[in-house]
N, C-alpha and C positions, 0 to 999 in steps of 0.2 A: 504494500500500500504506500503511495507517495505521501510526502509531507502534507501536501494540499488536501488529499483525500482524508488523511487521518485528522487534520485540523477541522475539516467540515464535519466529519463523522462525530468527533468529540463535541463540537458545537451543537450539533443536532441532538445528541444525547443529553447535553446540559439543558437545552431548550425544552425537551420532552419532560425532564425531571422537574423543571420549573412549572410547566403546565400541570403535571400530575400532582406535585406537592403543593403548588400555590403558596399561600401564606401559612399553610399547616405546619411547616417545619418550625415556625416560631410562634405558634398558637399556644404553646405550653410555656410555663414559667421556666426561666433559666437563672441559676444562682451565680452571683459574682462573689467568689470566695474572699475577695479583698475587703469588701464592706458588708458582706452577708445580706445584701439586698437582692430582691427578685425582680426580674424584668421579662417582658414579653412585648410582642407587637400587637397593636390593635387589630381587631377582626376586619374592620372596614378601612377604606382610604378616605382622607379628609382634605378639604381645601384650607387655605390659610384665612386670616382675618385682618381687617383694617377698620378704622373708625368711621369713614365717611362714605361707604359704598351705598349706592341705591340699587345695585344688582348683585347682592351677595350670593355666592354659590353655596349650596348645601349638599352634603353635610360638611361642616367646617371644623376648624381647630377647637372651638368650644365643644362640639360634639365628640371630638377625640378625647378631650378632658373628661366629658361626661361618661364615655365608655370606660376610661381608666377608673373613675370613681365607682362605676357599677361593679367592679371586681371586689372592692373593699373601700371603706371610707378613707383609709389612709393612703390609697393609691392615687397617683397623679401622673400626668405626662412627666417624663424623666427630668430630674434636677441633676445637673452635672457639676460635681464639686471640685474636681481636679483633673489634671491631664491623664492620670492613670485610668480614671473612670471613663473619660472620653475615648481613650485608646481601647479599653475593654469593649465598649459599645460598638466601635467600628470593627474590631476583630470578631465580635459575636454576630452582629447583624449585617455586616458587609458595607462596602462603599460603592456599590453599583447604583444605588438610588438614595434619595434623601429621606429623612425621618423627622417628623415633628417632635420637638422637645417642649418642655413646659416653661419656656422663657418668652415673655411678652412685655410690650409697653402699651397694650390696649387700655383704653380708658376704664374698662371694667375692673382693672387691677392696679393701674398706675397712671402716670401722665406721660405724654409723648416724650420719648427720648430717655425715660428712666425705666430700664429693663428690670423685671422682677421674676422670680420663680412662682408659679401657681401653687406650689407646695407651701409657700410662705417662708421657706428657708432663706437665709441671707445669701447674697451674691458674694461668693468668695473666689470665683474663677470664671473667666470668660475666654472663649476661643474663637472670636470672630475672624472671618477671612479678611484679607486686605481690603481696605476702604468700606468695611461693613461695621455696623449696620448703616445703610445709606437711606432708608425710608424712601425708596424710589417712588417718585410721583406722589409723595406724601401719603402713602397708603400701605405700609408694610409693618404690621404689628405682631407677627408671629415668627418665631425662629425655628430653623431646621438645622439638623446635623447632616453633613456631607454637602459641600458646595462644589459643584463641578468635579466631583471625584476626590476632593481633598477632605481631610478629617476636621474641617472647620465649620463654623456656623455662618448662616446668612439669614437676613430678615426677608419675609415675603408677605404679600397681601393675598387676595383671593381670586383675582381674575386677570385677564390679559391687560386690561386697562391699568391695573395697579401692580404690574410687574411679575405676577406669578407665572403667567404664560403657560407653556406646555409642561412645565416641570411639576405641576400640581395636578391632582391631589397626591398625598403621601400617606403611608402608614405612620402612626405615632408609636413611640416607645413608652410603654407603661412601666413605672417603677413602684415597688412596694417594699418598704423596710419591714424587718421582722422575721420571725422564724415560722416556717411552715409547720403545722401540726403534723407529726410523722405519718399518721394514717391517711392524710390527704395527699401525700406525695405521689401516690400511685395513679390517681385519676384526676389530673388538673384540666385536661382538655374538655371543654364544654360545660364545666361546672364552675361555680364561684369558689375561689380558693379561701381556705380558712387560715388566718394568720393570727399570731399573738406576739 
């Protein structure tokens, strides 16, 4: 088999696996042994948000946060506290697409230009890409991890007019601190997880 045939064959196999597995590969909780928090992707894909849109797309970043909260009241879109956690998220969920994180300057949580975590945790680390956040066209109030393949953050709105373009919607990364109850570790897919 030639190099070209092998490359095409491997690419088709990977594409078939993505189609078969879909988001299911990350629909279960994954533990980060460094901080002992649990993470998963949202079941659905969501658009970003901004303050002034008259044509908001749904479901949006607020819906991603609501899905996170549906698993457990302590769960939120991920709060990234240091470079090690950022690196672990990229290694775990990949860098082929972007993921919503729980960082926003939306008026429901903060004021324009003052970025906060929806979890309420203090901002102790940021990993913006070069010249970000730029609030493109005054309409980007939600942050995502992975910006053009780099492990950095970018701010986005929710439609083509406000900068999201074809890169949106994305899955969100859900984070839950705490210990899994041992007997719940067997069947997390499709049920609400029990933590304490």
